[in-house]
N, C-alpha and C positions, 0 to 999 in steps of 0.2 A: 609533560614528561620531565622537563628540566626542573620544574618546581618540586615535583615528586621526588626527584633524586636529591636535591638540596635539602628537602625536609627529611629525607631518610638519613642524612648525614650532617646534622646541625653542628656548627663549629668547624667543620672541615671546609677547606677551600680547594677549588677545582679550576682548571683551565677549561676553555671550550673543547679543546682537543681531547682532554681526558674524559669529559662527559660524553663526547661523541663516541668514543670507543666503548664506553660502558653501556650506552643506550642504543648504539648502532644507528645513529642519525648523522648528517653531515655537520662537520664542525662550523661551517659558515651559518647554517640555520641555528645552531646552538649559540653561536656568538651573538647573532641578532636577538635571539630570545633572551639572553642574559642581559643585553643592552636594555631591552624593554622592561625586564624585571627590575633593573637598577632604577629606571626612571619611575616605575610604580612603587618603589620602596620595598619590594619584596626580597631583592638580593642586593648585596653591596660588593663593589670591586675592592679588593684588598691589596692588590699589587698592580703595577703598570707593566712590568716586564718580568716574567710573562704576565699577561692579563689574567688575574686570578679572582674568582668570585666565591662568595658563600652566602648562605641564607642570612638575611638581615635579622637583627635582634628584636625587631617589631617595634 
């Protein structure tokens, strides 16, 4: 779900909270998924405060 959202909005950056509101899942679960996606190279963190993520450029 998180990957689908990021792929649907390439180049846009999102906080876990914003994604959680859009796909109606808990922000904690989204944050955990984003951390995993960063480790896998699928997403990248673009800001620390607030923690903001986007789809990695591949």
